[in-house]
mmCIF file of the C-alpha atoms, coordinates in Angstrom:
data_MODEL
# 
_entry.id   MODEL 
# 
loop_
_atom_site.group_PDB 
_atom_site.id 
_atom_site.type_symbol 
_atom_site.label_atom_id 
_atom_site.label_alt_id 
_atom_site.label_comp_id 
_atom_site.label_asym_id 
_atom_site.label_entity_id 
_atom_site.label_seq_id 
_atom_site.pdbx_PDB_ins_code 
_atom_site.Cartn_x 
_atom_site.Cartn_y 
_atom_site.Cartn_z 
_atom_site.occupancy 
_atom_site.B_iso_or_equiv 
_atom_site.pdbx_formal_charge 
_atom_site.auth_seq_id 
_atom_site.auth_comp_id 
_atom_site.auth_asym_id 
_atom_site.auth_atom_id 
_atom_site.pdbx_PDB_model_num 
ATOM 1  C CA . MET A 1 1  ? 31.277 103.147 81.797 1.00 0.00 ? 1  MET A CA 1 
ATOM 2  C CA . LYS A 1 2  ? 31.052 105.238 78.666 1.00 0.00 ? 2  LYS A CA 1 
ATOM 3  C CA . LYS A 1 3  ? 30.412 103.304 75.493 1.00 0.00 ? 3  LYS A CA 1 
ATOM 4  C CA . GLY A 1 4  ? 32.671 103.557 72.461 1.00 0.00 ? 4  GLY A CA 1 
ATOM 5  C CA . ILE A 1 5  ? 35.819 104.781 74.252 1.00 0.00 ? 5  ILE A CA 1 
ATOM 6  C CA . HIS A 1 6  ? 37.574 101.431 74.722 1.00 0.00 ? 6  HIS A CA 1 
ATOM 7  C CA . PRO A 1 7  ? 39.561 99.820  71.887 1.00 0.00 ? 7  PRO A CA 1 
ATOM 8  C CA . GLU A 1 8  ? 38.177 96.689  70.264 1.00 0.00 ? 8  GLU A CA 1 
ATOM 9  C CA . SER A 1 9  ? 41.481 95.348  68.898 1.00 0.00 ? 9  SER A CA 1 
ATOM 10 C CA . TYR A 1 10 ? 43.085 93.652  71.914 1.00 0.00 ? 10 TYR A CA 1 
ATOM 11 C CA . ARG A 1 11 ? 45.627 90.978  70.976 1.00 0.00 ? 11 ARG A CA 1 
ATOM 12 C CA . LEU A 1 12 ? 48.508 89.138  72.626 1.00 0.00 ? 12 LEU A CA 1 
ATOM 13 C CA . VAL A 1 13 ? 51.638 91.328  72.717 1.00 0.00 ? 13 VAL A CA 1 
ATOM 14 C CA . ALA A 1 14 ? 55.130 90.648  74.100 1.00 0.00 ? 14 ALA A CA 1 
ATOM 15 C CA . PHE A 1 15 ? 56.608 93.369  76.313 1.00 0.00 ? 15 PHE A CA 1 
ATOM 16 C CA . LYS A 1 16 ? 60.399 93.328  76.776 1.00 0.00 ? 16 LYS A CA 1 
ATOM 17 C CA . ASP A 1 17 ? 62.090 95.114  79.681 1.00 0.00 ? 17 ASP A CA 1 
ATOM 18 C CA . MET A 1 18 ? 65.285 96.500  78.108 1.00 0.00 ? 18 MET A CA 1 
ATOM 19 C CA . SER A 1 19 ? 67.096 96.908  81.439 1.00 0.00 ? 19 SER A CA 1 
ATOM 20 C CA . ASN A 1 20 ? 67.091 93.181  82.296 1.00 0.00 ? 20 ASN A CA 1 
ATOM 21 C CA . GLU A 1 21 ? 65.820 91.464  79.101 1.00 0.00 ? 21 GLU A CA 1 
ATOM 22 C CA . HIS A 1 22 ? 62.710 90.064  80.866 1.00 0.00 ? 22 HIS A CA 1 
ATOM 23 C CA . THR A 1 23 ? 59.862 89.368  78.418 1.00 0.00 ? 23 THR A CA 1 
ATOM 24 C CA . PHE A 1 24 ? 56.210 88.878  79.312 1.00 0.00 ? 24 PHE A CA 1 
ATOM 25 C CA . ILE A 1 25 ? 53.092 88.387  77.211 1.00 0.00 ? 25 ILE A CA 1 
ATOM 26 C CA . THR A 1 26 ? 49.785 90.130  77.853 1.00 0.00 ? 26 THR A CA 1 
ATOM 27 C CA . ARG A 1 27 ? 46.831 91.496  75.930 1.00 0.00 ? 27 ARG A CA 1 
ATOM 28 C CA . SER A 1 28 ? 47.207 95.014  74.539 1.00 0.00 ? 28 SER A CA 1 
ATOM 29 C CA . SER A 1 29 ? 46.111 97.283  71.720 1.00 0.00 ? 29 SER A CA 1 
ATOM 30 C CA . ALA A 1 30 ? 49.481 99.113  71.548 1.00 0.00 ? 30 ALA A CA 1 
ATOM 31 C CA . ALA A 1 31 ? 50.948 99.499  68.054 1.00 0.00 ? 31 ALA A CA 1 
ATOM 32 C CA . SER A 1 32 ? 54.241 97.784  67.312 1.00 0.00 ? 32 SER A CA 1 
ATOM 33 C CA . ARG A 1 33 ? 56.763 97.830  64.468 1.00 0.00 ? 33 ARG A CA 1 
ATOM 34 C CA . GLU A 1 34 ? 58.765 94.809  65.614 1.00 0.00 ? 34 GLU A CA 1 
ATOM 35 C CA . ASN A 1 35 ? 57.959 91.149  66.189 1.00 0.00 ? 35 ASN A CA 1 
ATOM 36 C CA . ILE A 1 36 ? 59.507 88.507  68.415 1.00 0.00 ? 36 ILE A CA 1 
ATOM 37 C CA . GLU A 1 37 ? 59.189 84.720  68.366 1.00 0.00 ? 37 GLU A CA 1 
ATOM 38 C CA . ILE A 1 38 ? 58.551 83.021  71.707 1.00 0.00 ? 38 ILE A CA 1 
ATOM 39 C CA . ASP A 1 39 ? 58.034 79.247  71.885 1.00 0.00 ? 39 ASP A CA 1 
ATOM 40 C CA . GLY A 1 40 ? 57.440 79.094  68.132 1.00 0.00 ? 40 GLY A CA 1 
ATOM 41 C CA . VAL A 1 41 ? 54.735 81.789  68.156 1.00 0.00 ? 41 VAL A CA 1 
ATOM 42 C CA . GLU A 1 42 ? 55.329 85.274  66.750 1.00 0.00 ? 42 GLU A CA 1 
ATOM 43 C CA . TYR A 1 43 ? 54.082 88.258  68.794 1.00 0.00 ? 43 TYR A CA 1 
ATOM 44 C CA . PRO A 1 44 ? 54.239 92.022  68.263 1.00 0.00 ? 44 PRO A CA 1 
ATOM 45 C CA . LEU A 1 45 ? 57.056 93.417  70.448 1.00 0.00 ? 45 LEU A CA 1 
ATOM 46 C CA . ILE A 1 46 ? 56.843 96.498  72.669 1.00 0.00 ? 46 ILE A CA 1 
ATOM 47 C CA . LYS A 1 47 ? 60.104 97.568  74.334 1.00 0.00 ? 47 LYS A CA 1 
ATOM 48 C CA . VAL A 1 48 ? 59.841 99.183  77.779 1.00 0.00 ? 48 VAL A CA 1 
ATOM 49 C CA . GLU A 1 49 ? 62.595 100.769 79.854 1.00 0.00 ? 49 GLU A CA 1 
ATOM 50 C CA . ILE A 1 50 ? 61.317 99.564  83.210 1.00 0.00 ? 50 ILE A CA 1 
ATOM 51 C CA . SER A 1 51 ? 58.842 96.945  84.427 1.00 0.00 ? 51 SER A CA 1 
ATOM 52 C CA . ASN A 1 52 ? 57.924 95.270  87.687 1.00 0.00 ? 52 ASN A CA 1 
ATOM 53 C CA . THR A 1 53 ? 61.017 93.036  87.383 1.00 0.00 ? 53 THR A CA 1 
ATOM 54 C CA . SER A 1 54 ? 63.415 96.004  87.349 1.00 0.00 ? 54 SER A CA 1 
ATOM 55 C CA . HIS A 1 55 ? 61.573 98.781  89.230 1.00 0.00 ? 55 HIS A CA 1 
ATOM 56 C CA . PRO A 1 56 ? 63.193 99.615  92.604 1.00 0.00 ? 56 PRO A CA 1 
ATOM 57 C CA . PHE A 1 57 ? 59.817 99.585  94.377 1.00 0.00 ? 57 PHE A CA 1 
ATOM 58 C CA . TYR A 1 58 ? 59.224 95.938  93.452 1.00 0.00 ? 58 TYR A CA 1 
ATOM 59 C CA . THR A 1 59 ? 62.827 94.686  93.623 1.00 0.00 ? 59 THR A CA 1 
ATOM 60 C CA . GLY A 1 60 ? 63.845 96.505  96.808 1.00 0.00 ? 60 GLY A CA 1 
ATOM 61 C CA . LYS A 1 61 ? 67.089 97.637  95.160 1.00 0.00 ? 61 LYS A CA 1 
ATOM 62 C CA . MET A 1 62 ? 67.846 101.277 94.566 1.00 0.00 ? 62 MET A CA 1 
ATOM 63 C CA . LYS A 1 63 ? 69.465 102.029 91.230 1.00 0.00 ? 63 LYS A CA 1 
ATOM 64 C CA . LEU A 1 64 ? 71.206 105.369 90.722 1.00 0.00 ? 64 LEU A CA 1 
ATOM 65 C CA . VAL A 1 65 ? 70.718 106.915 87.295 1.00 0.00 ? 65 VAL A CA 1 
ATOM 66 C CA . ASP A 1 66 ? 73.549 109.290 86.469 1.00 0.00 ? 66 ASP A CA 1 
ATOM 67 C CA . THR A 1 67 ? 71.699 111.946 84.503 1.00 0.00 ? 67 THR A CA 1 
ATOM 68 C CA . ALA A 1 68 ? 73.678 114.819 85.991 1.00 0.00 ? 68 ALA A CA 1 
ATOM 69 C CA . GLY A 1 69 ? 76.946 113.280 84.798 1.00 0.00 ? 69 GLY A CA 1 
ATOM 70 C CA . ARG A 1 70 ? 75.570 112.994 81.288 1.00 0.00 ? 70 ARG A CA 1 
ATOM 71 C CA . VAL A 1 71 ? 74.418 116.608 81.302 1.00 0.00 ? 71 VAL A CA 1 
ATOM 72 C CA . ASP A 1 72 ? 77.826 117.803 82.552 1.00 0.00 ? 72 ASP A CA 1 
ATOM 73 C CA . LYS A 1 73 ? 79.572 115.757 79.875 1.00 0.00 ? 73 LYS A CA 1 
ATOM 74 C CA . PHE A 1 74 ? 77.335 117.277 77.168 1.00 0.00 ? 74 PHE A CA 1 
ATOM 75 C CA . MET A 1 75 ? 77.880 120.825 78.455 1.00 0.00 ? 75 MET A CA 1 
ATOM 76 C CA . THR A 1 76 ? 81.663 120.295 78.437 1.00 0.00 ? 76 THR A CA 1 
ATOM 77 C CA . ARG A 1 77 ? 81.576 119.051 74.826 1.00 0.00 ? 77 ARG A CA 1 
ATOM 78 C CA . TYR A 1 78 ? 79.223 121.869 73.792 1.00 0.00 ? 78 TYR A CA 1 
ATOM 79 C CA . GLN A 1 79 ? 81.492 124.479 75.424 1.00 0.00 ? 79 GLN A CA 1 
ATOM 80 C CA . GLN A 1 80 ? 84.491 123.084 73.532 1.00 0.00 ? 80 GLN A CA 1 
ATOM 81 C CA . HIS A 1 81 ? 82.497 123.324 70.302 1.00 0.00 ? 81 HIS A CA 1 
ATOM 82 C CA . MET A 1 82 ? 81.552 126.934 71.010 1.00 0.00 ? 82 MET A CA 1 
ATOM 83 C CA . ASP A 1 83 ? 85.171 127.815 71.878 1.00 0.00 ? 83 ASP A CA 1 
ATOM 84 C CA . LYS A 1 84 ? 86.320 126.460 68.489 1.00 0.00 ? 84 LYS A CA 1 
ATOM 85 C CA . ARG A 1 85 ? 83.794 128.642 66.656 1.00 0.00 ? 85 ARG A CA 1 
ATOM 86 C CA . LYS A 1 86 ? 85.242 131.862 68.122 1.00 0.00 ? 86 LYS A CA 1 
# 
C-alpha cells in the first residue's frame, strides 16, 4: 500500500438510512454537520438514501422509483409558466 494516502482521523459515526430510518454505527472519517444521540452517546450523523437494509439486492424486494412521473410533472408546470410569459 502507498503511505500517506489514508486518513488518520477515523472515529465512530452514525449512518442513518432515510428510506427506512435504520441507524448503524461504524468507523468513518466522513465530515458531518449534524449529531445524533444513541444510548446516551452523541455521534456525528451522516444521512444516506439507501443502505443494505433498504437496497433491493439485499432485501429481495423491488422498489419502483417514479422519476419519469416527476419529470413529466415538472415539464407540465414549466410549459404553463412559459405559456403565461407569452
